[in-house]
N, C-alpha and C positions, 0 to 999 in steps of 0.2 A: 392368283391367290391359291388355286387348287394345288399348283406345284409346290408352293411354300408349305402348305399343310401336309402334303405327301412327304416333303423333305423331313419334317418333324416326326411324322409317323414312322418313316423308314429308320430314322436315327433312334427312335424309341425302341424299335425292334432289335437294334444292335445290342441293347442291354440284355437280351436273351441268349446271345452268343457268347460261349465261354471264352473263345479265342479273343473276341473283342474286349471282354472284361479283363482278361489277362494282359493284353497289350495296353489297355488303358491304365492298368495298375503299374505296369512298367514305365509308361510315359509319365505317370504321376511321380514315380520315384526319380526319373530323370529331371522333371521340373523342380523337385525339391533339391536335388544335388546342384543343378544349375543356379538355383536361388542362392546357394552359398557363395557363388562367385559373382555377386553383383557388386558394383562400385557405387558407394554413397558419395555423390559429389557435394551436395548440400543437404539441408534438411528437407528440401522439396524436390531434389533431382537425384534419381538413382538410375544407373545403367545396368541392365541385366539381360540374360539370354534365356530365361525360363520360358519366354514366349514360344520358343521353338517347339517344346513339348505340347504346349496348349494348342498351337496352330496345327501340328501334326495330328493331334487327337480330333480336332474339329474337321480336318480334311478327311481323315480315315473313317470316322464314325458319326459325324454329323453334329448338328447344333445341340441336341439333347445331351448326348454323351460329352461333347465338348464343354457345355455349360456346367454339367455336374463335375467334370474333372477340373475345370478352371476354379470353381468354388472350393472343391476339396483340396486342390493344390495350395490355395491361399491358407486354408486352415492348417494343413499339415506343415507347411513351411513355418508358420508361426509357432506351432507346437514344438517342432524340432529345434528351431533357432529363433526365438523371439527377438525382434528388433523394434523397439518402441512399443507404444501401447497397442493393444488389439483394437481394431475398429472394423465392425461388420461391413461397412461401406466398401472396403477393399475386397471383401469376399464377393460382394455383389459385382464389383468390377471384374473380378476374375471369371465369374460365371458369364457375365456379359461378353467378355472377350471370346470365350469358348463358343458361345452362341453365334457371334458374328463370324468367327472363322468358319464354323460349320455351315452357316447359311451361304457363305460365298464360295467355299471350296469343296464341300461334300458332293460326291457323285458328279463332279465336273472336271473337265480336262485341266491339268495343271499348266498354267501359262504365266508368264511374267506379269502380264496385265492383271490377271485375276489375283495373283499374289500381292501386287501393288494395291489393288482395290481393297482386299481384306485388311492389309496392314494400315492403309490410310483410314479406313473406317474405325478400326480399333484405336488408332492414335488420336483421331479427332474426337470420337464419341467417348471413349473410355479414358485414355491417358490424359488428354487435354481437358475434356469436359468433366467427366465424373470424378476422376482422381484429384483434379485440382479443387473441385468442390469439397471432396472429403477432407482434403488437407486444410481448407479454410474452416471447416467445422471442427476439425481436430485441434488445430493450433491457433485459431482465431485470427488468422491473417486475412486481409482483403483479397477476394478472388482475383481482381484485376491487378493486384500488386505482384502476385506470383505467376500469373498467367504468361507474361512475355517470356520469361526465362524457360518455363516448361515448354512453351510452343517452339522456341528456338531449338531446345534439346531434341524435341520430337522431329522437327524438320531436318536436323543434322543426322539423326539416327535412322530416318526413313529409308534412304537408299541402302544402308548397311543391313537393316532388318530384312528388306525385300531380297537383296542379293544373297544373304545368308540362308534364309528359308528356302528360296528357290534352288540354290546350289545344293543344300543338304537333301532336299526332296528329290532332286534329279539323281543324285548319287544313290539314294535309297531305292529309287525307282529302277535304275540300271542294275542294281544288285538283286532285283526282283523281290525285294522285301515286302513291298506293298501287295504284290500278287500272292505271296505266301500268306500274309496276314488275312487277306480276303479269301483264302482257300482256292486260289486259281492256279496253283502249281507249287513245286518245291523250290527251295533256294539252291 
């Protein structure tokens, strides 16, 4: 429990670092741009890649910064390009995703197993659980009526999301971008 508390304290300290705030702002912009390139399959199923920026923020700066960025990204994406009605539940989901990514990935070695765990938790808790619930509140459909299609979509996208994030992270790590961001050397 002490380690979890320290994780949040360390992440909160990241808010005092100008380089961390600047990088978070850039990742927020990336999340907004990637949000433009999502595919709306049905009213209840959307495929997008803005999660990459959310996950990178959580990994680099922890659950506090990740949560703030995830919530802010939802708001900015809606302000820049509204699709459907605004619903604050999705902002909560964005923040929860950033918190989960930060709790699992921050200050820990990047492994495929850890990446899979972070994505699985977000997919189960946020995408299948919370977001399906928000959709039932928003559109009045029964939770269990839309749950199977959403769960199948998440199961199909899981290996893609894990491989995509792990691959992108490894490339950025080899380019020494993470070390540069953390002030441990030049690019």
